[in-house]
SEDREN-903598 format. One record per residue (C-alpha): residue number from 0; residue in three letters; x, y negated, z. Coordinates in steps of 0.5 Angstrom, whole numbers, plus 500, padded with zeros to 3 digits. Layout:
+-----+-----+-----+-----+-----+
:   n : res :   X :   Y :   Z :
+-----+-----+-----+-----+-----+
: NUM : ALA :   X :   Y :   Z :
...
+-----+-----+-----+-----+-----+
//
This chain:
+-----+-----+-----+-----+-----+
:   n : res :   X :   Y :   Z :
+-----+-----+-----+-----+-----+
:   0 : UNK : 484 : 487 : 475 :
:   1 : UNK : 483 : 492 : 480 :
:   2 : UNK : 479 : 489 : 486 :
:   3 : UNK : 479 : 492 : 493 :
:   4 : UNK : 475 : 490 : 499 :
:   5 : UNK : 480 : 487 : 504 :
:   6 : UNK : 478 : 491 : 510 :
:   7 : UNK : 480 : 498 : 507 :
:   8 : UNK : 486 : 495 : 503 :
:   9 : UNK : 489 : 494 : 510 :
:  10 : UNK : 486 : 499 : 514 :
:  11 : UNK : 489 : 504 : 509 :
:  12 : UNK : 496 : 502 : 510 :
:  13 : UNK : 497 : 509 : 514 :
:  14 : UNK : 498 : 512 : 507 :
:  15 : UNK : 504 : 507 : 505 :
:  16 : UNK : 510 : 512 : 507 :
:  17 : UNK : 510 : 517 : 501 :
:  18 : UNK : 516 : 521 : 502 :
:  19 : UNK : 518 : 523 : 495 :
:  20 : UNK : 519 : 531 : 496 :
:  21 : UNK : 518 : 533 : 489 :
:  22 : UNK : 525 : 533 : 486 :
:  23 : UNK : 528 : 530 : 493 :
:  24 : UNK : 530 : 536 : 497 :
:  25 : UNK : 538 : 535 : 498 :
:  26 : UNK : 537 : 528 : 497 :
:  27 : UNK : 541 : 525 : 503 :
:  28 : UNK : 548 : 529 : 504 :
:  29 : UNK : 547 : 533 : 510 :
:  30 : UNK : 554 : 532 : 512 :
:  31 : UNK : 553 : 525 : 514 :
:  32 : UNK : 555 : 524 : 522 :
:  33 : UNK : 550 : 523 : 527 :
:  34 : UNK : 549 : 516 : 530 :
:  35 : UNK : 552 : 514 : 537 :
:  36 : UNK : 546 : 513 : 541 :
:  37 : UNK : 547 : 505 : 542 :
:  38 : UNK : 542 : 499 : 542 :
:  39 : UNK : 541 : 496 : 535 :
:  40 : UNK : 536 : 491 : 538 :
:  41 : UNK : 531 : 489 : 544 :
:  42 : UNK : 524 : 487 : 542 :
:  43 : UNK : 521 : 484 : 549 :
:  44 : UNK : 521 : 490 : 553 :
:  45 : UNK : 523 : 496 : 548 :
:  46 : UNK : 529 : 498 : 545 :
:  47 : UNK : 531 : 500 : 538 :
:  48 : UNK : 537 : 505 : 538 :
:  49 : UNK : 542 : 506 : 533 :
:  50 : UNK : 540 : 513 : 532 :
:  51 : UNK : 532 : 511 : 531 :
:  52 : UNK : 535 : 505 : 526 :
:  53 : UNK : 539 : 510 : 522 :
:  54 : UNK : 533 : 515 : 521 :
:  55 : UNK : 529 : 509 : 519 :
:  56 : UNK : 534 : 507 : 514 :
:  57 : UNK : 534 : 515 : 512 :
:  58 : UNK : 527 : 515 : 511 :
:  59 : UNK : 527 : 509 : 506 :
:  60 : UNK : 533 : 512 : 502 :
:  61 : UNK : 530 : 519 : 501 :
:  62 : UNK : 523 : 516 : 499 :
:  63 : UNK : 526 : 511 : 494 :
:  64 : UNK : 531 : 516 : 491 :
:  65 : UNK : 536 : 512 : 492 :
:  66 : UNK : 543 : 515 : 493 :
:  67 : UNK : 546 : 514 : 500 :
:  68 : UNK : 552 : 510 : 499 :
:  69 : UNK : 555 : 505 : 504 :
:  70 : UNK : 553 : 500 : 499 :
:  71 : UNK : 545 : 502 : 499 :
:  72 : UNK : 546 : 502 : 506 :
:  73 : UNK : 549 : 495 : 507 :
:  74 : UNK : 543 : 492 : 502 :
:  75 : UNK : 537 : 495 : 505 :
:  76 : UNK : 539 : 495 : 513 :
:  77 : UNK : 537 : 488 : 514 :
:  78 : UNK : 530 : 489 : 512 :
:  79 : UNK : 530 : 496 : 515 :
:  80 : UNK : 531 : 493 : 521 :
:  81 : UNK : 526 : 487 : 520 :
:  82 : UNK : 521 : 492 : 519 :
:  83 : UNK : 522 : 496 : 525 :
:  84 : UNK : 522 : 490 : 529 :
:  85 : UNK : 515 : 488 : 526 :
:  86 : UNK : 513 : 495 : 528 :
:  87 : UNK : 515 : 494 : 535 :
:  88 : UNK : 511 : 488 : 535 :
:  89 : UNK : 505 : 491 : 532 :
:  90 : UNK : 505 : 497 : 537 :
:  91 : UNK : 506 : 492 : 543 :
:  92 : UNK : 500 : 488 : 541 :
:  93 : UNK : 496 : 494 : 540 :
:  94 : UNK : 497 : 496 : 547 :
:  95 : UNK : 496 : 489 : 550 :
:  96 : UNK : 489 : 489 : 546 :
:  97 : UNK : 488 : 496 : 549 :
:  98 : UNK : 487 : 499 : 542 :
:  99 : UNK : 489 : 506 : 542 :
: 100 : UNK : 491 : 512 : 537 :
: 101 : UNK : 490 : 519 : 538 :
: 102 : UNK : 495 : 524 : 536 :
: 103 : UNK : 490 : 527 : 532 :
: 104 : UNK : 490 : 521 : 527 :
: 105 : UNK : 497 : 521 : 527 :
: 106 : UNK : 497 : 529 : 525 :
: 107 : UNK : 492 : 527 : 520 :
: 108 : UNK : 496 : 522 : 517 :
: 109 : UNK : 502 : 526 : 517 :
: 110 : UNK : 498 : 532 : 514 :
: 111 : UNK : 496 : 527 : 508 :
: 112 : UNK : 503 : 525 : 507 :
: 113 : UNK : 505 : 532 : 506 :
: 114 : UNK : 499 : 533 : 501 :
: 115 : UNK : 500 : 527 : 497 :
: 116 : UNK : 507 : 529 : 496 :
: 117 : UNK : 505 : 536 : 494 :
: 118 : UNK : 508 : 539 : 500 :
: 119 : UNK : 506 : 543 : 506 :
: 120 : UNK : 507 : 540 : 513 :
: 121 : UNK : 512 : 545 : 515 :
: 122 : UNK : 516 : 543 : 508 :
: 123 : UNK : 515 : 536 : 510 :
: 124 : UNK : 518 : 537 : 517 :
: 125 : UNK : 524 : 541 : 514 :
: 126 : UNK : 526 : 536 : 509 :
: 127 : UNK : 526 : 530 : 514 :
: 128 : UNK : 530 : 535 : 519 :
: 129 : UNK : 535 : 537 : 514 :
: 130 : UNK : 536 : 530 : 512 :
: 131 : UNK : 537 : 527 : 519 :
: 132 : UNK : 531 : 524 : 520 :
: 133 : UNK : 527 : 524 : 527 :
: 134 : UNK : 520 : 526 : 526 :
: 135 : UNK : 518 : 522 : 532 :
: 136 : UNK : 521 : 516 : 528 :
: 137 : UNK : 516 : 517 : 522 :
: 138 : UNK : 510 : 519 : 527 :
: 139 : UNK : 511 : 512 : 530 :
: 140 : UNK : 512 : 508 : 524 :
: 141 : UNK : 505 : 511 : 522 :
: 142 : UNK : 502 : 509 : 529 :
: 143 : UNK : 504 : 502 : 528 :
: 144 : UNK : 501 : 502 : 521 :
: 145 : UNK : 494 : 505 : 523 :
: 146 : UNK : 494 : 500 : 529 :
: 147 : UNK : 496 : 494 : 525 :
: 148 : UNK : 490 : 495 : 520 :
: 149 : UNK : 485 : 496 : 526 :
: 150 : UNK : 488 : 489 : 529 :
: 151 : UNK : 487 : 486 : 523 :
: 152 : UNK : 480 : 488 : 521 :
: 153 : UNK : 478 : 487 : 528 :
: 154 : UNK : 481 : 480 : 530 :
: 155 : UNK : 482 : 477 : 523 :
: 156 : UNK : 477 : 480 : 518 :
: 157 : UNK : 471 : 476 : 522 :
: 158 : UNK : 475 : 469 : 521 :
: 159 : UNK : 475 : 470 : 513 :
: 160 : UNK : 470 : 466 : 509 :
: 161 : UNK : 470 : 465 : 502 :
: 162 : UNK : 464 : 460 : 500 :
: 163 : UNK : 460 : 460 : 493 :
: 164 : UNK : 464 : 454 : 491 :
: 165 : UNK : 471 : 457 : 492 :
: 166 : UNK : 468 : 463 : 488 :
: 167 : UNK : 465 : 458 : 482 :
: 168 : UNK : 472 : 454 : 482 :
: 169 : UNK : 476 : 461 : 481 :
: 170 : UNK : 471 : 463 : 476 :
: 171 : UNK : 471 : 456 : 472 :
: 172 : UNK : 479 : 457 : 472 :
: 173 : UNK : 477 : 464 : 468 :
: 174 : UNK : 474 : 460 : 462 :
: 175 : UNK : 480 : 459 : 459 :
: 176 : UNK : 483 : 466 : 460 :
: 177 : UNK : 487 : 469 : 455 :
: 178 : UNK : 486 : 476 : 452 :
: 179 : UNK : 492 : 479 : 455 :
: 180 : UNK : 492 : 483 : 462 :
: 181 : UNK : 499 : 485 : 466 :
: 182 : UNK : 499 : 491 : 470 :
: 183 : UNK : 503 : 488 : 476 :
: 184 : UNK : 506 : 491 : 482 :
: 185 : UNK : 509 : 487 : 488 :
: 186 : UNK : 513 : 486 : 494 :
: 187 : UNK : 512 : 481 : 499 :
: 188 : UNK : 518 : 479 : 504 :
: 189 : UNK : 515 : 474 : 509 :
: 190 : UNK : 519 : 468 : 511 :
: 191 : UNK : 518 : 467 : 519 :
: 192 : UNK : 522 : 461 : 519 :
: 193 : UNK : 526 : 456 : 515 :
: 194 : UNK : 532 : 458 : 518 :
: 195 : UNK : 532 : 465 : 515 :
: 196 : UNK : 529 : 463 : 508 :
: 197 : UNK : 536 : 464 : 505 :
: 198 : UNK : 537 : 471 : 508 :
: 199 : UNK : 530 : 473 : 506 :
: 200 : UNK : 532 : 471 : 499 :
: 201 : UNK : 538 : 475 : 499 :
: 202 : UNK : 535 : 481 : 501 :
: 203 : UNK : 530 : 480 : 495 :
: 204 : UNK : 536 : 480 : 491 :
: 205 : UNK : 539 : 486 : 494 :
: 206 : UNK : 532 : 490 : 493 :
: 207 : UNK : 531 : 488 : 486 :
: 208 : UNK : 538 : 491 : 485 :
: 209 : UNK : 536 : 497 : 487 :
: 210 : UNK : 530 : 498 : 483 :
: 211 : UNK : 532 : 503 : 477 :
: 212 : UNK : 525 : 505 : 476 :
: 213 : UNK : 517 : 504 : 477 :
: 214 : UNK : 517 : 510 : 482 :
: 215 : UNK : 523 : 506 : 486 :
: 216 : UNK : 520 : 500 : 486 :
: 217 : UNK : 513 : 503 : 489 :
: 218 : UNK : 517 : 507 : 494 :
: 219 : UNK : 521 : 500 : 496 :
: 220 : UNK : 514 : 496 : 496 :
: 221 : UNK : 511 : 502 : 501 :
: 222 : UNK : 517 : 501 : 506 :
: 223 : UNK : 518 : 493 : 506 :
: 224 : UNK : 512 : 489 : 503 :
: 225 : UNK : 508 : 485 : 507 :
: 226 : UNK : 502 : 485 : 502 :
: 227 : UNK : 496 : 489 : 503 :
: 228 : UNK : 498 : 493 : 496 :
: 229 : UNK : 504 : 496 : 500 :
: 230 : UNK : 499 : 502 : 501 :
: 231 : UNK : 499 : 503 : 494 :
: 232 : UNK : 506 : 502 : 492 :
: 233 : UNK : 505 : 495 : 491 :
: 234 : UNK : 500 : 496 : 485 :
: 235 : UNK : 496 : 490 : 484 :
: 236 : UNK : 492 : 493 : 478 :
: 237 : UNK : 491 : 489 : 471 :
: 238 : UNK : 491 : 482 : 472 :
: 239 : UNK : 489 : 477 : 467 :
: 240 : UNK : 495 : 472 : 465 :
: 241 : UNK : 490 : 466 : 466 :
: 242 : UNK : 490 : 467 : 474 :
: 243 : UNK : 497 : 467 : 475 :
: 244 : UNK : 499 : 461 : 478 :
: 245 : UNK : 504 : 456 : 474 :
: 246 : UNK : 510 : 458 : 478 :
: 247 : UNK : 509 : 465 : 478 :
: 248 : UNK : 506 : 465 : 471 :
: 249 : UNK : 513 : 462 : 468 :
: 250 : UNK : 517 : 467 : 471 :
: 251 : UNK : 513 : 473 : 470 :
: 252 : UNK : 510 : 473 : 463 :
: 253 : UNK : 517 : 473 : 459 :
: 254 : UNK : 518 : 480 : 463 :
: 255 : UNK : 518 : 486 : 459 :
: 256 : UNK : 515 : 493 : 461 :
: 257 : UNK : 519 : 495 : 467 :
: 258 : UNK : 523 : 489 : 468 :
: 259 : UNK : 523 : 486 : 475 :
: 260 : UNK : 522 : 478 : 476 :
: 261 : UNK : 527 : 474 : 480 :
: 262 : UNK : 525 : 472 : 487 :
: 263 : UNK : 519 : 468 : 487 :
: 264 : UNK : 518 : 463 : 493 :
: 265 : UNK : 511 : 462 : 495 :
: 266 : UNK : 507 : 460 : 502 :
: 267 : UNK : 506 : 467 : 503 :
: 268 : UNK : 514 : 469 : 503 :
: 269 : UNK : 518 : 471 : 497 :
: 270 : UNK : 515 : 476 : 492 :
: 271 : UNK : 518 : 480 : 487 :
: 272 : UNK : 514 : 483 : 481 :
: 273 : UNK : 514 : 488 : 476 :
: 274 : UNK : 511 : 489 : 470 :
: 275 : UNK : 508 : 496 : 469 :
: 276 : UNK : 504 : 495 : 462 :
: 277 : UNK : 501 : 490 : 458 :
: 278 : UNK : 494 : 490 : 454 :
: 279 : UNK : 489 : 486 : 450 :
: 280 : UNK : 482 : 486 : 453 :
: 281 : UNK : 477 : 487 : 448 :
: 282 : UNK : 469 : 486 : 450 :
: 283 : UNK : 468 : 494 : 450 :
: 284 : UNK : 473 : 494 : 456 :
: 285 : UNK : 470 : 489 : 460 :
: 286 : UNK : 463 : 491 : 458 :
: 287 : UNK : 461 : 496 : 463 :
: 288 : UNK : 464 : 496 : 470 :
: 289 : UNK : 462 : 500 : 477 :
: 290 : UNK : 464 : 499 : 484 :
: 291 : UNK : 467 : 505 : 487 :
: 292 : UNK : 469 : 509 : 493 :
: 293 : UNK : 472 : 515 : 493 :
: 294 : UNK : 475 : 521 : 497 :
: 295 : UNK : 481 : 525 : 494 :
: 296 : UNK : 484 : 531 : 497 :
: 297 : UNK : 491 : 532 : 493 :
: 298 : UNK : 493 : 539 : 490 :
: 299 : UNK : 500 : 541 : 489 :
: 300 : UNK : 503 : 540 : 482 :
: 301 : UNK : 503 : 548 : 482 :
: 302 : UNK : 498 : 549 : 487 :
: 303 : UNK : 495 : 556 : 487 :
: 304 : UNK : 487 : 558 : 487 :
: 305 : UNK : 488 : 558 : 495 :
: 306 : UNK : 490 : 551 : 495 :
: 307 : UNK : 484 : 549 : 491 :
: 308 : UNK : 479 : 553 : 495 :
: 309 : UNK : 482 : 550 : 501 :
: 310 : UNK : 481 : 543 : 498 :
: 311 : UNK : 474 : 545 : 496 :
: 312 : UNK : 472 : 547 : 503 :
: 313 : UNK : 475 : 541 : 506 :
: 314 : UNK : 471 : 536 : 501 :
: 315 : UNK : 465 : 540 : 502 :
: 316 : UNK : 466 : 540 : 510 :
: 317 : UNK : 467 : 532 : 509 :
: 318 : UNK : 462 : 530 : 504 :
: 319 : UNK : 456 : 532 : 509 :
: 320 : UNK : 453 : 525 : 512 :
: 321 : UNK : 456 : 521 : 507 :
: 322 : UNK : 450 : 516 : 505 :
: 323 : UNK : 454 : 510 : 503 :
: 324 : UNK : 460 : 507 : 501 :
: 325 : UNK : 462 : 504 : 508 :
: 326 : UNK : 461 : 512 : 510 :
: 327 : UNK : 466 : 514 : 505 :
: 328 : UNK : 471 : 508 : 506 :
: 329 : UNK : 471 : 510 : 514 :
: 330 : UNK : 472 : 517 : 512 :
: 331 : UNK : 478 : 516 : 508 :
: 332 : UNK : 481 : 511 : 513 :
: 333 : UNK : 480 : 517 : 518 :
: 334 : UNK : 483 : 522 : 513 :
: 335 : UNK : 489 : 517 : 512 :
: 336 : UNK : 487 : 518 : 504 :
: 337 : UNK : 492 : 514 : 500 :
: 338 : UNK : 488 : 514 : 494 :
: 339 : UNK : 481 : 514 : 498 :
: 340 : UNK : 476 : 508 : 500 :
: 341 : UNK : 473 : 503 : 497 :
: 342 : UNK : 476 : 501 : 490 :
: 343 : UNK : 472 : 495 : 488 :
: 344 : UNK : 470 : 494 : 481 :
: 345 : UNK : 473 : 498 : 476 :
: 346 : UNK : 473 : 498 : 468 :
: 347 : UNK : 470 : 505 : 466 :
: 348 : UNK : 476 : 506 : 461 :
: 349 : UNK : 481 : 505 : 467 :
: 350 : UNK : 478 : 512 : 470 :
: 351 : UNK : 480 : 519 : 469 :
: 352 : UNK : 475 : 522 : 464 :
: 353 : UNK : 472 : 526 : 469 :
: 354 : UNK : 471 : 521 : 474 :
: 355 : UNK : 468 : 516 : 469 :
: 356 : UNK : 463 : 521 : 466 :
: 357 : UNK : 460 : 521 : 473 :
: 358 : UNK : 461 : 514 : 475 :
: 359 : UNK : 457 : 512 : 468 :
: 360 : UNK : 451 : 516 : 470 :
: 361 : UNK : 450 : 517 : 477 :
: 362 : UNK : 445 : 514 : 481 :
: 363 : UNK : 448 : 509 : 486 :
: 364 : UNK : 450 : 511 : 493 :
: 365 : UNK : 449 : 518 : 491 :
: 366 : UNK : 456 : 522 : 493 :
: 367 : UNK : 458 : 527 : 487 :
: 368 : UNK : 459 : 534 : 488 :
: 369 : UNK : 467 : 536 : 489 :
: 370 : UNK : 470 : 534 : 482 :
: 371 : UNK : 476 : 538 : 480 :
: 372 : UNK : 482 : 534 : 477 :
: 373 : UNK : 489 : 537 : 476 :
: 374 : UNK : 492 : 532 : 482 :
: 375 : UNK : 486 : 534 : 487 :
: 376 : UNK : 479 : 534 : 489 :
: 377 : UNK : 475 : 528 : 488 :
: 378 : UNK : 469 : 526 : 492 :
: 379 : UNK : 466 : 519 : 488 :
: 380 : UNK : 460 : 515 : 490 :
: 381 : UNK : 458 : 509 : 485 :
: 382 : UNK : 457 : 503 : 490 :
: 383 : UNK : 454 : 498 : 485 :
: 384 : UNK : 454 : 498 : 477 :
: 385 : UNK : 454 : 492 : 472 :
: 386 : UNK : 453 : 493 : 465 :
: 387 : UNK : 451 : 486 : 463 :
: 388 : UNK : 458 : 484 : 460 :
: 389 : UNK : 461 : 484 : 467 :
: 390 : UNK : 459 : 477 : 470 :
: 391 : UNK : 457 : 480 : 477 :
: 392 : UNK : 463 : 485 : 477 :
: 393 : UNK : 467 : 479 : 475 :
: 394 : UNK : 464 : 475 : 481 :
: 395 : UNK : 465 : 480 : 486 :
: 396 : UNK : 472 : 481 : 484 :
: 397 : UNK : 474 : 474 : 485 :
: 398 : UNK : 471 : 474 : 491 :
: 399 : UNK : 475 : 480 : 494 :
: 400 : UNK : 481 : 477 : 491 :
: 401 : UNK : 480 : 471 : 495 :
: 402 : UNK : 478 : 475 : 501 :
: 403 : UNK : 484 : 479 : 501 :
: 404 : UNK : 489 : 473 : 500 :
: 405 : UNK : 486 : 469 : 506 :
: 406 : UNK : 486 : 476 : 510 :
: 407 : UNK : 494 : 476 : 508 :
: 408 : UNK : 495 : 469 : 510 :
: 409 : UNK : 492 : 470 : 517 :
: 410 : UNK : 496 : 477 : 518 :
: 411 : UNK : 502 : 474 : 516 :
: 412 : UNK : 501 : 468 : 521 :
: 413 : UNK : 499 : 473 : 526 :
: 414 : UNK : 505 : 477 : 526 :
: 415 : UNK : 510 : 470 : 525 :
: 416 : UNK : 507 : 468 : 532 :
: 417 : UNK : 508 : 475 : 535 :
: 418 : UNK : 515 : 474 : 533 :
: 419 : UNK : 516 : 467 : 535 :
: 420 : UNK : 513 : 468 : 542 :
: 421 : UNK : 518 : 475 : 543 :
: 422 : UNK : 524 : 476 : 546 :
: 423 : UNK : 528 : 479 : 540 :
: 424 : UNK : 536 : 481 : 541 :
: 425 : UNK : 539 : 484 : 535 :
: 426 : UNK : 545 : 488 : 537 :
: 427 : UNK : 547 : 491 : 531 :
: 428 : UNK : 551 : 487 : 525 :
: 429 : UNK : 547 : 487 : 519 :
+-----+-----+-----+-----+-----+
//
């Protein structure tokens, strides 16, 4: 299972808005009429206009590749509005706590968004404008995600305590593990009060009905999921079947590859899971593991030598002064690197060949020279290595998973309290 240190899983949420540029130009019909500037909702002292809400809906449709039909809009609008309201609450809380984001950070996140979709900033801007999307709405969405990561890290992360007894208990639960692992993705929709549970369940069903591929599921997860995995399209990595709780196991194990579960209600909210793949773990698979951090400078699919030289120059410039995995994670956060940061413990055979070769032999805490791969330029650092059957790595992985679960519960409770104390007046019919 791909474990990640919880601080960086949430802090990297800046990269969660991957708009599908490749093959998507002209995706939303340009003949759509512009929305009249009306009030869609009031969140305390802030107004969400119908035009801004329309832009958010168009972002979802464009990024997921869904057809811009009346039925798709009807299904997605309630969750789009709820997500928009949450973003307003996050921004208001950041203002209350005097947490500020400068324009350079937003610009960097926007530039990384373009790079991760094999496009330049002007191409991304042109695509958004052509599809009736207000650039300011997208930038404000990026701002909300950045500040929320900072709020969670500064106020909630220090409250997360995982005891040795908790780790021991979780490790013992693995003793009866099967050899099967599932490559899972998730979407989590929060339930803020019992009164809206049926509405959230219906929204989950509507989202499930829109999923026609793993790519669509990933894009919908990035837009709607409240889990920290949203930044990675909901990707949970390889999950041992044995650690699935009973209520989830019964609904997930029968699924075939590419199938999505029915909505599953938990204390955290309503979940959807997609099974991407299955495998039987051999001893060789778990024999050698490394704790990694990395930075990625994406390259366009048909990139020129100039693109490569630019990425190499950027990587060379950034690598100076990166002496620890925490330094790498901080740099990834500042750059808005969607695939960068602290990755946690990884099986070597899950890595790309070039990265695996370096990770197998490199000294701990030594940053690699730029590694060129088809998808981009990589800077990789080994934080720790475990070649003794995986015990140390498994324990660290369990600890990270427990930390992440606890942090997600605290973050969900925090946002639920913000909603409870807020004045929210929804004017648009959803």
